Backbone of each chain as ProteinMPNN parsed JSONL, in Angstrom:
{"seq_chain_A": "MKIEIREQPFDPFQELACHQESLVELRGRYGATASFVGALRDYNEGEPVHGMTLEHYPGMTEHHLERILEEARLNWEFLDALIIHRVGELHPNDPIVLVAVWSSHRAAAFDACRFIMEALKSRAPFWKKETLADRQRWVERNTPG", "coords_chain_A": {"N_chain_A": [[59.293, 45.908, 43.349], [61.417, 45.539, 46.088], [62.445, 46.013, 49.388], [64.385, 45.064, 52.063], [65.277, 44.787, 55.45], [67.135, 42.517, 57.082], [67.14, 40.394, 59.86], [68.037, 37.861, 60.282], [70.286, 35.238, 59.09], [70.671, 34.862, 55.518], [70.191, 33.275, 52.29], [71.504, 34.515, 49.496], [71.284, 33.697, 46.841], [69.179, 31.961, 46.763], [67.197, 33.74, 47.516], [67.235, 35.441, 45.34], [66.394, 33.729, 43.294], [63.828, 33.076, 44.285], [62.605, 35.57, 44.325], [62.64, 36.258, 41.639], [61.035, 34.269, 40.666], [58.64, 35.111, 41.678], [57.96, 37.191, 40.064], [55.721, 37.185, 38.228], [54.157, 38.623, 36.381], [56.078, 39.848, 34.917], [57.338, 37.996, 33.463], [59.073, 36.907, 30.641], [59.527, 39.458, 29.869], [61.812, 40.618, 30.962], [65.159, 40.765, 29.974], [67.517, 40.78, 31.138], [69.309, 40.266, 34.124], [70.94, 41.641, 36.774], [73.145, 41.218, 39.508], [74.407, 41.845, 42.818], [76.361, 40.617, 45.433], [77.37, 41.078, 48.678], [79.656, 39.948, 51.106], [80.783, 38.846, 54.377], [84.152, 39.095, 55.064], [86.956, 37.171, 56.378], [89.048, 38.61, 57.307], [90.524, 41.73, 57.95], [92.03, 44.909, 57.619], [94.542, 43.944, 58.413], [94.073, 42.059, 60.434], [92.663, 38.98, 61.709], [89.176, 38.434, 61.373], [86.556, 37.592, 63.436], [83.854, 37.857, 63.62], [80.884, 39.918, 63.197], [78.927, 42.774, 64.109], [76.098, 44.27, 62.892], [74.568, 47.357, 62.682], [71.665, 49.471, 62.357], [69.699, 52.431, 61.519], [66.647, 52.388, 62.387], [63.967, 53.076, 60.281], [65.119, 55.515, 59.151], [67.063, 54.249, 57.605], [65.573, 52.503, 55.909], [64.007, 54.421, 54.635], [65.935, 55.861, 53.157], [66.92, 53.872, 51.499], [64.642, 53.389, 49.975], [64.446, 55.833, 48.665], [66.799, 55.793, 47.16], [66.216, 53.745, 45.368], [64.102, 54.993, 44.014], [65.477, 57.113, 42.792], [67.173, 55.66, 41.135], [65.309, 54.612, 39.391], [64.54, 56.863, 38.033], [66.712, 57.307, 36.472], [67.376, 55.012, 35.026], [65.849, 52.605, 32.894], [64.3, 50.14, 34.321], [62.794, 47.003, 35.303], [62.32, 45.735, 37.715], [63.527, 45.608, 41.133], [65.588, 44.46, 43.83], [66.478, 44.659, 47.194], [68.256, 43.382, 49.84], [69.413, 43.596, 53.103], [71.532, 42.719, 55.721], [71.218, 42.938, 59.322], [72.373, 42.821, 62.75], [73.961, 39.928, 64.275], [76.762, 38.636, 62.617], [78.69, 36.097, 60.9], [81.954, 35.173, 59.568], [81.917, 34.834, 56.037], [79.17, 35.034, 55.898], [76.478, 36.336, 53.991], [76.072, 39.828, 53.485], [74.778, 41.804, 52.019], [72.395, 41.977, 49.353], [71.845, 43.052, 46.122], [69.727, 43.346, 43.406], [68.762, 43.672, 40.0], [66.306, 43.798, 37.487], [65.913, 44.042, 34.03], [65.085, 45.115, 30.629], [67.286, 45.123, 28.906], [70.898, 44.633, 29.111], [72.471, 46.91, 29.892], [71.024, 48.752, 31.517], [70.446, 47.115, 33.707], [73.023, 46.384, 34.723], [74.086, 48.994, 35.236], [72.209, 50.273, 36.932], [72.245, 48.529, 39.085], [74.854, 48.834, 40.021], [74.787, 51.574, 40.685], [72.815, 51.594, 42.725], [74.059, 50.042, 44.681], [76.411, 51.534, 45.256], [75.26, 53.936, 46.128], [73.869, 53.044, 48.339], [76.011, 52.375, 50.007], [77.068, 54.89, 50.511], [74.998, 56.417, 51.563], [72.968, 55.064, 53.068], [72.173, 54.551, 56.398], [74.084, 52.404, 58.082], [76.094, 50.54, 60.367], [79.192, 48.967, 61.064], [80.546, 46.694, 63.366], [83.392, 45.068, 64.195], [84.301, 41.826, 65.399], [87.198, 40.852, 66.848], [90.061, 38.723, 67.643], [90.651, 39.402, 70.296], [89.157, 41.614, 70.976], [86.618, 44.139, 70.238], [85.97, 46.226, 67.387], [84.873, 49.271, 65.904], [84.153, 49.709, 62.498], [85.629, 52.224, 60.7], [85.426, 53.493, 58.238], [84.195, 53.075, 54.861], [85.528, 50.888, 52.321], [87.069, 52.145, 49.307], [86.165, 50.902, 46.929]], "CA_chain_A": [[60.408, 46.465, 44.117], [61.38, 45.048, 47.464], [63.557, 46.404, 50.25], [64.219, 44.368, 53.336], [66.353, 44.711, 56.433], [66.972, 41.142, 57.564], [67.861, 40.147, 61.125], [68.535, 36.486, 60.284], [71.086, 34.904, 57.902], [69.885, 34.547, 54.319], [70.916, 32.772, 51.127], [71.168, 35.501, 48.466], [70.967, 33.073, 45.552], [67.819, 31.469, 46.922], [66.322, 34.922, 47.509], [67.211, 35.902, 43.95], [65.539, 32.788, 42.551], [62.452, 33.21, 44.782], [62.042, 36.852, 43.899], [62.4, 36.183, 40.193], [59.868, 33.378, 40.502], [57.425, 35.865, 42.047], [57.704, 38.244, 39.075], [54.911, 36.471, 37.23], [53.717, 39.526, 35.311], [57.239, 40.317, 34.131], [57.928, 36.848, 32.76], [59.18, 37.148, 29.208], [59.821, 40.876, 29.578], [63.193, 40.98, 31.324], [66.189, 40.022, 29.256], [68.766, 40.935, 31.883], [69.283, 40.338, 35.586], [72.273, 41.878, 37.348], [73.07, 41.137, 40.966], [75.622, 42.011, 43.599], [76.298, 40.052, 46.784], [78.492, 41.418, 49.552], [79.729, 38.986, 52.219], [81.768, 39.178, 55.415], [85.456, 38.434, 54.945], [87.487, 36.768, 57.688], [90.299, 39.333, 57.52], [90.39, 43.144, 57.593], [93.015, 45.822, 58.218], [95.668, 43.22, 58.991], [93.737, 41.176, 61.551], [91.55, 38.046, 61.469], [87.872, 38.877, 61.861], [85.791, 36.421, 63.889], [82.42, 38.103, 63.48], [80.522, 41.327, 63.019], [77.581, 43.212, 64.474], [75.654, 45.341, 61.988], [73.519, 48.181, 63.288], [71.085, 50.464, 61.439], [68.835, 53.447, 62.115], [65.326, 51.976, 61.903], [63.194, 54.184, 59.703], [65.957, 56.305, 58.241], [67.729, 53.348, 56.652], [64.586, 52.083, 54.914], [63.626, 55.621, 53.898], [66.969, 56.203, 52.185], [66.966, 52.807, 50.48], [63.511, 53.649, 49.063], [64.789, 56.986, 47.827], [67.835, 55.358, 46.213], [65.519, 53.029, 44.291], [63.365, 55.993, 43.216], [66.467, 57.816, 41.956], [67.629, 54.72, 40.102], [64.229, 54.486, 38.396], [64.536, 58.071, 37.208], [67.886, 57.307, 35.602], [67.462, 53.816, 34.18], [64.582, 51.893, 32.71], [64.344, 48.728, 34.715], [61.468, 46.454, 35.575], [62.176, 45.442, 39.143], [64.782, 45.594, 41.892], [65.502, 43.817, 45.147], [67.591, 44.943, 48.118], [68.186, 42.767, 51.177], [70.615, 43.946, 53.863], [71.55, 42.146, 57.061], [71.637, 43.591, 60.561], [72.544, 41.826, 63.808], [75.237, 39.221, 64.421], [77.186, 37.906, 61.418], [79.929, 35.315, 60.948], [82.654, 35.215, 58.285], [81.261, 34.196, 54.892], [77.735, 35.357, 55.834], [76.104, 37.435, 53.1], [75.677, 41.08, 54.134], [73.841, 42.562, 51.186], [72.056, 41.54, 47.999], [71.154, 44.01, 45.255], [69.477, 42.74, 42.094], [67.954, 44.509, 39.105], [65.799, 43.136, 36.28], [65.599, 45.031, 32.995], [64.961, 44.548, 29.28], [68.626, 44.945, 28.332], [71.928, 44.524, 30.149], [73.081, 48.148, 30.369], [70.251, 49.304, 32.641], [70.581, 46.217, 34.859], [74.373, 46.585, 35.275], [74.322, 50.353, 35.734], [71.343, 50.559, 38.075], [72.716, 47.699, 40.202], [76.056, 49.501, 40.546], [74.358, 52.824, 41.316], [72.106, 51.302, 43.984], [75.043, 49.562, 45.651], [77.285, 52.64, 45.678], [74.445, 54.896, 46.881], [73.62, 52.405, 49.636], [77.22, 52.471, 50.825], [77.371, 56.261, 50.905], [73.869, 57.147, 52.146], [72.065, 54.324, 53.969], [72.856, 54.428, 57.69], [74.437, 51.107, 58.681], [77.425, 50.613, 60.976], [79.774, 47.641, 61.307], [81.475, 46.516, 64.487], [84.051, 43.779, 64.004], [84.803, 41.076, 66.545], [88.537, 40.313, 66.588], [90.403, 37.666, 68.6], [90.714, 39.853, 71.683], [88.388, 42.845, 71.227], [85.743, 44.567, 69.154], [86.288, 47.562, 66.893], [83.974, 49.835, 64.906], [84.759, 50.018, 61.196], [85.54, 53.694, 60.642], [85.033, 53.992, 56.915], [84.058, 52.047, 53.831], [86.581, 50.812, 51.314], [86.657, 52.962, 48.157], [85.466, 50.186, 45.858]], "C_chain_A": [[60.314, 45.961, 45.557], [62.652, 45.473, 48.198], [63.352, 45.703, 51.576], [65.477, 44.453, 54.182], [66.148, 43.379, 57.147], [67.8, 40.913, 58.826], [68.478, 38.754, 61.178], [69.387, 36.236, 59.031], [70.185, 34.575, 56.706], [70.799, 34.035, 53.215], [70.571, 33.674, 49.944], [70.733, 34.873, 47.147], [69.564, 32.454, 45.58], [66.825, 32.632, 46.872], [66.142, 35.441, 46.088], [66.252, 35.028, 43.131], [64.075, 32.951, 42.961], [61.818, 34.488, 44.279], [61.719, 36.813, 42.412], [61.175, 35.319, 39.891], [58.561, 34.139, 40.758], [57.063, 36.927, 40.994], [56.882, 37.691, 37.906], [54.554, 37.387, 36.062], [54.864, 39.999, 34.418], [57.863, 39.196, 33.308], [57.918, 37.095, 31.25], [59.549, 38.578, 28.867], [61.253, 41.265, 29.949], [64.176, 40.092, 30.557], [67.504, 40.065, 30.004], [68.494, 40.983, 33.373], [70.713, 40.555, 36.045], [72.147, 41.815, 38.856], [74.438, 41.361, 41.587], [75.383, 41.386, 44.97], [77.546, 40.488, 47.533], [78.484, 40.479, 50.744], [80.836, 39.393, 53.18], [83.054, 38.378, 55.213], [85.974, 38.082, 56.345], [88.776, 37.51, 58.044], [90.065, 40.782, 57.142], [91.444, 43.967, 58.321], [94.09, 45.055, 58.993], [95.335, 42.287, 60.145], [92.614, 40.21, 61.169], [90.269, 38.584, 62.096], [87.043, 37.637, 62.198], [84.287, 36.611, 63.739], [82.154, 39.589, 63.343], [79.115, 41.58, 63.545], [77.23, 44.374, 63.556], [74.453, 46.042, 62.603], [72.926, 49.093, 62.208], [70.224, 51.449, 62.217], [67.429, 53.154, 61.601], [64.512, 53.185, 61.432], [64.027, 54.952, 58.705], [66.612, 55.412, 57.192], [66.757, 52.949, 55.535], [64.2, 53.261, 54.017], [64.663, 55.955, 52.814], [67.133, 55.112, 51.121], [65.825, 52.992, 49.473], [63.846, 54.792, 48.113], [65.844, 56.621, 46.777], [67.185, 54.606, 45.045], [64.741, 53.991, 43.397], [64.323, 56.732, 42.277], [66.951, 56.928, 40.82], [66.579, 54.618, 38.998], [64.141, 55.708, 37.494], [65.662, 58.039, 36.176], [67.985, 56.117, 34.65], [66.082, 53.181, 34.061], [64.775, 50.453, 33.129], [62.985, 48.299, 35.225], [61.253, 46.141, 37.049], [63.546, 45.465, 39.802], [64.527, 45.004, 43.272], [66.723, 44.235, 45.965], [67.308, 44.188, 49.412], [69.497, 43.098, 51.887], [70.49, 43.391, 55.274], [71.781, 43.203, 58.135], [71.788, 42.485, 61.603], [73.917, 41.177, 63.777], [75.561, 38.433, 63.153], [78.489, 37.164, 61.673], [80.626, 35.417, 59.591], [81.95, 34.337, 57.242], [79.752, 34.456, 54.823], [77.503, 36.465, 54.81], [75.658, 38.651, 53.919], [74.58, 41.769, 53.33], [73.63, 41.875, 49.842], [71.348, 42.695, 47.296], [70.951, 43.315, 43.91], [68.527, 43.625, 41.299], [67.582, 43.696, 37.866], [65.426, 44.206, 35.252], [65.511, 44.343, 31.628], [66.331, 44.195, 28.72], [69.691, 45.108, 29.409], [72.41, 45.857, 30.707], [72.345, 48.7, 31.596], [70.424, 48.433, 33.881], [71.946, 46.405, 35.529], [74.496, 47.946, 35.957], [73.464, 50.669, 36.959], [71.804, 49.765, 39.297], [73.937, 48.358, 40.851], [75.687, 50.792, 41.284], [73.721, 52.549, 42.676], [73.104, 50.893, 45.06], [75.925, 50.693, 46.168], [76.506, 53.652, 46.51], [74.137, 54.346, 48.274], [74.83, 52.597, 50.554], [77.473, 53.895, 51.301], [76.225, 56.955, 51.631], [72.986, 56.379, 53.119], [72.767, 54.085, 55.305], [72.912, 52.992, 58.234], [75.816, 51.298, 59.3], [77.893, 49.199, 61.326], [80.707, 47.68, 62.494], [82.069, 45.124, 64.367], [84.432, 43.147, 65.338], [86.138, 40.461, 66.146], [88.843, 39.277, 67.669], [90.258, 38.153, 70.04], [89.877, 41.094, 71.984], [87.4, 43.088, 70.084], [86.195, 45.937, 68.671], [85.257, 47.995, 65.845], [84.756, 50.059, 63.609], [84.555, 51.511, 60.963], [85.11, 54.235, 59.3], [84.929, 52.829, 55.945], [85.283, 52.041, 52.923], [86.122, 51.583, 50.063], [85.957, 52.174, 47.042], [85.901, 48.753, 45.759]], "O_chain_A": [[59.239, 45.966, 46.156], [63.768, 45.316, 47.701], [62.262, 45.745, 52.146], [66.588, 44.225, 53.703], [65.098, 43.148, 57.748], [68.997, 41.198, 58.861], [69.34, 38.486, 62.015], [69.234, 36.933, 58.028], [69.074, 34.071, 56.875], [71.999, 34.309, 53.195], [69.453, 33.608, 49.434], [69.917, 35.44, 46.42], [68.86, 32.424, 44.57], [65.757, 32.527, 46.269], [65.045, 35.829, 45.686], [65.416, 35.53, 42.38], [63.185, 32.964, 42.111], [60.66, 34.506, 43.861], [60.662, 37.274, 41.98], [60.394, 35.607, 38.984], [57.528, 33.859, 40.15], [55.971, 37.495, 41.039], [57.308, 37.731, 36.752], [54.637, 36.987, 34.901], [54.645, 40.485, 33.308], [58.804, 39.424, 32.548], [56.892, 37.444, 30.667], [59.849, 38.887, 27.714], [61.84, 42.144, 29.318], [64.046, 38.869, 30.502], [68.492, 39.469, 29.575], [67.569, 41.654, 33.829], [71.597, 39.753, 35.745], [71.167, 42.295, 39.425], [75.475, 41.106, 40.975], [74.34, 41.597, 45.589], [78.662, 40.282, 47.056], [77.432, 40.234, 51.335], [81.714, 40.185, 52.837], [83.04, 37.147, 55.194], [85.504, 38.612, 57.352], [89.505, 37.11, 58.952], [89.46, 41.048, 56.103], [91.713, 43.743, 59.501], [94.495, 45.46, 60.083], [96.251, 41.767, 60.783], [91.72, 40.567, 60.402], [90.279, 39.118, 63.205], [86.853, 36.753, 61.363], [83.533, 35.639, 63.733], [83.072, 40.408, 63.368], [78.232, 40.728, 63.445], [77.978, 45.347, 63.458], [73.466, 45.414, 62.989], [73.614, 49.444, 61.249], [70.046, 51.312, 63.428], [67.051, 53.608, 60.521], [64.405, 54.188, 62.137], [63.672, 55.03, 57.529], [66.703, 55.786, 56.023], [67.089, 53.048, 54.354], [64.081, 53.117, 52.8], [64.3, 56.292, 51.687], [67.451, 55.411, 49.97], [66.007, 52.783, 48.274], [63.567, 54.727, 46.915], [65.782, 57.09, 45.641], [67.552, 54.802, 43.887], [64.718, 53.832, 42.176], [64.011, 56.947, 41.106], [67.118, 57.383, 39.688], [66.915, 54.547, 37.816], [63.723, 55.612, 36.341], [65.567, 58.677, 35.128], [68.608, 56.211, 33.592], [65.271, 53.213, 34.987], [65.338, 49.645, 32.391], [62.133, 49.13, 35.538], [60.143, 46.267, 37.566], [64.578, 45.357, 39.14], [63.415, 45.045, 43.799], [67.855, 44.171, 45.487], [66.24, 44.341, 50.006], [70.574, 42.898, 51.325], [69.468, 43.571, 55.937], [72.439, 44.217, 57.904], [71.38, 41.348, 61.37], [74.897, 41.769, 63.326], [74.736, 37.657, 62.671], [79.282, 37.54, 62.536], [79.984, 35.709, 58.582], [81.461, 33.248, 57.544], [79.117, 34.141, 53.816], [78.26, 37.435, 54.77], [74.953, 38.513, 54.919], [73.591, 42.251, 53.881], [74.544, 41.279, 49.273], [70.376, 43.246, 47.811], [71.893, 42.761, 43.343], [67.615, 44.241, 41.85], [68.415, 43.006, 37.278], [64.711, 45.157, 35.567], [65.817, 43.159, 31.489], [66.526, 43.126, 28.141], [69.427, 45.651, 30.482], [72.732, 45.935, 31.893], [72.971, 49.069, 32.59], [70.535, 48.955, 34.99], [72.026, 46.567, 36.747], [74.946, 48.045, 37.098], [73.949, 51.27, 37.917], [71.759, 50.271, 40.418], [74.036, 48.43, 42.076], [76.205, 51.069, 42.366], [74.055, 53.202, 43.664], [73.013, 51.337, 46.205], [76.16, 50.803, 47.371], [77.031, 54.174, 47.494], [74.143, 55.083, 49.26], [74.685, 52.939, 51.728], [78.031, 54.094, 52.38], [76.447, 57.989, 52.261], [72.307, 57.004, 53.935], [73.84, 53.483, 55.34], [71.936, 52.459, 58.762], [76.611, 52.109, 58.826], [77.127, 48.363, 61.806], [81.547, 48.571, 62.62], [81.354, 44.123, 64.429], [84.829, 43.834, 66.278], [86.206, 39.651, 65.222], [87.994, 38.983, 68.51], [89.798, 37.409, 70.906], [89.88, 41.58, 73.115], [87.358, 42.344, 69.104], [86.74, 46.724, 69.445], [84.825, 47.197, 65.014], [85.888, 50.544, 63.633], [83.428, 52.003, 61.025], [84.504, 55.303, 59.216], [85.488, 51.754, 56.165], [85.978, 53.047, 52.778], [84.924, 51.664, 49.791], [85.207, 52.772, 46.271], [85.407, 48.015, 44.907]]}, "seq_chain_B": "MAIQVKYFASLRDRLGRGKDQVQAAEGLTVTTVWSQLWPDTPLPPHTLTAVNMEYAGPDHPVQDGDEVAFFPPITGG", "coords_chain_B": {"N_chain_B": [[56.071, 68.717, 73.612], [58.78, 68.401, 73.0], [62.205, 67.704, 71.901], [63.491, 64.893, 70.343], [66.466, 63.091, 70.709], [68.913, 61.135, 69.134], [71.607, 58.755, 69.276], [74.08, 56.881, 67.538], [75.909, 53.787, 67.045], [79.482, 53.932, 67.228], [79.537, 56.432, 68.387], [77.42, 56.45, 70.195], [78.379, 54.486, 71.958], [80.59, 55.833, 72.934], [79.434, 58.028, 74.233], [77.853, 56.8, 76.062], [75.117, 56.486, 76.154], [72.036, 56.067, 74.271], [70.028, 57.822, 73.653], [68.447, 61.058, 74.094], [66.647, 63.9, 75.433], [65.495, 67.133, 74.564], [64.339, 70.294, 75.586], [62.166, 72.181, 73.564], [63.031, 75.271, 71.953], [63.213, 78.683, 70.873], [64.939, 79.26, 67.831], [66.678, 77.061, 67.812], [69.289, 74.923, 66.585], [70.885, 72.167, 64.834], [73.512, 72.147, 65.784], [73.283, 73.657, 68.182], [71.598, 72.073, 69.649], [73.252, 69.899, 70.175], [75.27, 71.229, 71.691], [73.871, 72.063, 73.925], [73.301, 69.665, 75.175], [75.788, 68.464, 75.489], [77.835, 70.263, 76.715], [80.533, 70.286, 77.345], [81.779, 68.706, 75.529], [83.088, 68.665, 72.436], [81.523, 68.288, 69.23], [82.379, 65.293, 67.728], [84.844, 65.091, 65.067], [83.829, 64.519, 61.678], [81.328, 63.584, 62.348], [78.037, 62.677, 61.424], [74.854, 64.199, 60.801], [71.311, 64.228, 61.315], [67.982, 65.37, 60.72], [64.783, 64.5, 61.519], [65.166, 62.123, 60.106], [66.383, 62.885, 57.737], [69.406, 63.77, 56.173], [71.154, 66.48, 57.594], [72.608, 69.702, 57.845], [74.92, 71.451, 60.127], [73.739, 73.905, 60.784], [71.085, 73.565, 60.467], [67.69, 74.226, 61.18], [65.931, 73.319, 64.202], [62.953, 72.066, 65.463], [60.101, 71.955, 67.743], [59.126, 68.672, 68.492], [60.726, 67.487, 66.608], [63.067, 64.947, 65.482], [66.366, 64.455, 66.183], [69.448, 63.243, 65.021], [72.682, 61.946, 65.725], [75.586, 60.612, 64.363], [78.366, 58.383, 63.517], [80.512, 58.183, 60.503], [79.008, 56.223, 57.905], [78.906, 52.664, 57.33], [77.873, 50.587, 55.714], [76.819, 47.812, 53.566]], "CA_chain_B": [[56.531, 67.532, 72.861], [60.242, 68.344, 73.112], [62.994, 67.218, 70.762], [64.1, 63.591, 70.631], [67.83, 63.035, 70.179], [69.419, 59.753, 69.08], [73.025, 58.546, 68.951], [74.266, 55.524, 67.023], [77.198, 53.132, 66.805], [80.608, 54.264, 68.109], [79.239, 57.661, 69.136], [76.591, 56.034, 71.335], [79.285, 53.816, 72.908], [81.451, 56.852, 73.542], [78.625, 58.898, 75.099], [77.294, 55.983, 77.133], [73.663, 56.335, 76.023], [71.568, 56.104, 72.889], [69.054, 58.884, 73.362], [68.278, 62.194, 74.989], [65.53, 64.781, 75.108], [65.807, 68.55, 74.784], [63.146, 71.146, 75.506], [62.173, 73.043, 72.367], [63.234, 76.694, 72.208], [63.363, 79.476, 69.641], [66.243, 79.385, 67.205], [67.575, 75.895, 67.972], [69.836, 74.269, 65.388], [71.545, 70.887, 65.128], [74.688, 72.443, 66.602], [72.941, 74.1, 69.545], [71.046, 70.907, 70.362], [74.424, 69.174, 70.695], [76.01, 71.967, 72.738], [73.056, 72.066, 75.153], [73.389, 68.355, 75.824], [77.187, 68.112, 75.731], [78.549, 71.546, 76.707], [81.984, 70.122, 77.502], [82.269, 67.739, 74.54], [82.881, 69.113, 71.053], [81.018, 67.262, 68.32], [83.562, 64.661, 67.125], [84.992, 65.324, 63.621], [83.203, 63.571, 60.747], [79.993, 63.153, 62.781], [76.934, 63.003, 60.511], [73.677, 64.607, 61.559], [70.044, 64.132, 60.579], [66.764, 65.866, 61.37], [63.63, 63.73, 61.017], [65.665, 61.067, 59.22], [67.018, 63.439, 56.544], [70.705, 64.362, 56.496], [70.985, 67.924, 57.808], [73.859, 70.359, 58.22], [74.988, 71.949, 61.502], [72.872, 75.07, 61.016], [69.687, 73.226, 60.16], [66.817, 74.54, 62.319], [65.299, 72.202, 64.902], [61.706, 72.539, 66.073], [59.386, 71.078, 68.658], [58.669, 67.423, 67.89], [61.72, 66.931, 65.68], [64.025, 63.924, 65.93], [67.714, 64.805, 65.734], [70.352, 62.095, 65.212], [74.129, 62.145, 65.56], [76.208, 59.298, 64.173], [79.655, 58.396, 62.801], [80.391, 57.802, 59.094], [78.285, 54.961, 57.748], [79.795, 51.604, 56.812], [77.061, 49.438, 55.292], [77.097, 47.153, 52.289]], "C_chain_B": [[58.04, 67.32, 72.988], [60.897, 67.763, 71.856], [63.652, 65.903, 71.184], [65.471, 63.557, 69.965], [68.31, 61.581, 70.224], [70.897, 59.743, 68.713], [73.187, 57.102, 68.482], [75.741, 55.104, 67.031], [78.29, 53.623, 67.774], [80.34, 55.522, 68.923], [78.388, 57.336, 70.365], [77.476, 55.36, 72.399], [80.095, 54.845, 73.688], [80.68, 57.706, 74.548], [77.99, 58.124, 76.248], [75.78, 55.907, 77.13], [73.234, 56.57, 74.578], [70.572, 57.199, 72.598], [69.008, 59.929, 74.459], [67.014, 62.93, 74.588], [65.945, 66.217, 75.409], [64.491, 69.32, 74.717], [63.257, 72.051, 74.287], [62.347, 74.498, 72.783], [63.383, 77.403, 70.866], [64.79, 79.375, 69.111], [67.196, 78.215, 67.399], [68.048, 75.399, 66.604], [70.442, 72.938, 65.818], [72.732, 71.134, 66.07], [74.313, 72.839, 68.029], [72.262, 72.991, 70.343], [72.201, 70.118, 70.985], [75.06, 69.928, 71.857], [75.199, 72.103, 74.021], [73.237, 70.761, 75.928], [74.812, 68.033, 76.273], [78.051, 69.367, 75.722], [80.072, 71.399, 76.778], [82.588, 69.182, 76.459], [82.019, 68.276, 73.144], [82.34, 67.959, 70.204], [82.214, 66.618, 67.612], [83.621, 64.92, 65.614], [84.348, 64.187, 62.831], [81.838, 63.051, 61.218], [78.955, 63.594, 61.753], [75.707, 63.328, 61.351], [72.44, 64.525, 60.669], [68.933, 64.754, 61.411], [65.59, 65.166, 60.702], [64.043, 62.782, 59.888], [66.137, 61.572, 57.856], [68.368, 63.998, 56.979], [70.54, 65.881, 56.576], [72.302, 68.504, 58.293], [73.786, 70.937, 59.63], [74.049, 73.12, 61.795], [71.395, 74.793, 60.738], [68.801, 73.518, 61.379], [66.155, 73.282, 62.904], [64.088, 72.743, 65.656], [61.102, 71.486, 66.979], [58.893, 69.831, 67.921], [59.656, 66.792, 66.931], [62.532, 65.802, 66.33], [65.38, 64.271, 65.328], [68.626, 63.61, 66.008], [71.79, 62.499, 64.929], [74.76, 60.764, 65.388], [77.507, 59.407, 63.379], [79.448, 58.051, 61.328], [79.803, 56.401, 58.945], [79.164, 53.935, 57.022], [78.997, 50.365, 56.384], [77.558, 48.802, 54.008], [78.118, 46.052, 52.383]], "O_chain_B": [[58.51, 66.186, 73.074], [60.226, 67.388, 70.894], [64.282, 65.815, 72.238], [65.62, 63.943, 68.806], [68.133, 60.89, 71.227], [71.378, 60.587, 67.957], [72.505, 56.206, 68.977], [76.659, 55.924, 67.024], [78.06, 53.719, 68.979], [80.86, 55.666, 70.029], [78.612, 57.883, 71.445], [77.335, 55.631, 73.591], [80.264, 54.753, 74.903], [81.214, 58.066, 75.597], [77.632, 58.7, 77.275], [75.204, 55.306, 78.037], [73.951, 57.175, 73.782], [70.289, 57.488, 71.436], [69.463, 59.714, 75.582], [66.395, 62.64, 73.564], [66.653, 66.483, 76.381], [63.634, 69.025, 73.885], [64.317, 72.616, 74.014], [61.869, 74.909, 73.84], [63.65, 76.767, 69.846], [65.743, 79.403, 69.89], [68.398, 78.357, 67.176], [67.317, 75.446, 65.615], [70.504, 72.623, 67.007], [72.921, 70.401, 67.041], [74.959, 72.401, 68.982], [72.342, 72.969, 71.572], [72.147, 69.723, 72.149], [75.358, 69.334, 72.893], [75.776, 72.243, 75.099], [73.316, 70.75, 77.157], [75.015, 67.406, 77.313], [78.898, 69.535, 74.845], [80.808, 72.277, 76.328], [83.784, 68.896, 76.505], [80.872, 68.341, 72.703], [82.668, 66.797, 70.441], [82.988, 67.32, 66.961], [82.585, 64.966, 64.951], [84.332, 63.038, 63.273], [81.252, 62.181, 60.573], [78.981, 64.727, 61.271], [75.534, 62.812, 62.455], [72.504, 64.721, 59.455], [68.938, 64.678, 62.64], [65.421, 65.228, 59.484], [63.365, 62.662, 58.868], [66.277, 60.784, 56.92], [68.47, 64.63, 58.03], [69.874, 66.489, 55.738], [73.024, 67.869, 59.061], [72.728, 70.922, 60.259], [73.616, 73.3, 62.934], [70.566, 75.703, 60.776], [69.128, 73.103, 62.491], [65.863, 72.322, 62.191], [64.176, 73.733, 66.383], [61.505, 70.323, 66.996], [58.307, 69.937, 66.843], [59.442, 65.666, 66.482], [62.658, 65.722, 67.552], [65.522, 64.369, 64.109], [68.586, 63.031, 67.094], [72.072, 63.282, 64.022], [74.497, 59.855, 66.175], [77.731, 60.383, 62.664], [78.347, 57.67, 60.931], [80.068, 55.513, 59.755], [80.033, 54.283, 56.223], [79.399, 49.235, 56.66], [78.577, 49.201, 53.444], [78.44, 45.421, 51.377]]}, "name": "protein", "num_of_chains": 2, "seq": "MKIEIREQPFDPFQELACHQESLVELRGRYGATASFVGALRDYNEGEPVHGMTLEHYPGMTEHHLERILEEARLNWEFLDALIIHRVGELHPNDPIVLVAVWSSHRAAAFDACRFIMEALKSRAPFWKKETLADRQRWVERNTPGMAIQVKYFASLRDRLGRGKDQVQAAEGLTVTTVWSQLWPDTPLPPHTLTAVNMEYAGPDHPVQDGDEVAFFPPITGG"}
């Protein structure tokens, strides 16, 4: 299990491959890998978005991500999970979040990945501030899905 | 030890600072910590609150050494 708050840009597909490569003891045991990647769009609420600043609450954010993983483990049988979430300055198309789950069969991987992502959005303290052409604005709420 | 208070994101911008300190006293709650610091500013609607990094309601007790945080709805992911 790995949780990371990342201050620098990252390639989610490279991270996915690297993490899977590191799962030496699980080789041959996982039959399913589900992943979700969230990235910064260049348009929101009717205006072009030029960039974003992502803030978190050091300590509380990690604590709640750990708890979300613990809850997921109580509900689904999976072998490993990975969460990487950006903070700091982002540009359009930059990945924001990666969630990945490895399990024996597809149902646990799909369902746990979805649960972790939705729980992260509703409970892990992160805040987005968008940079528009002429000003900055805080994002007030998450999209429903 | 006192009570450490933190503000995040748009609320911090609005208040003009990211942290405060309050002297511990009997019977403090999340709400009374706010009203001691900001007697003329009602807690903005939809503000979330936490004590020692756990989400906590307005009546949650606050004790010496606690960390209390006030922040707007979260928007990660």
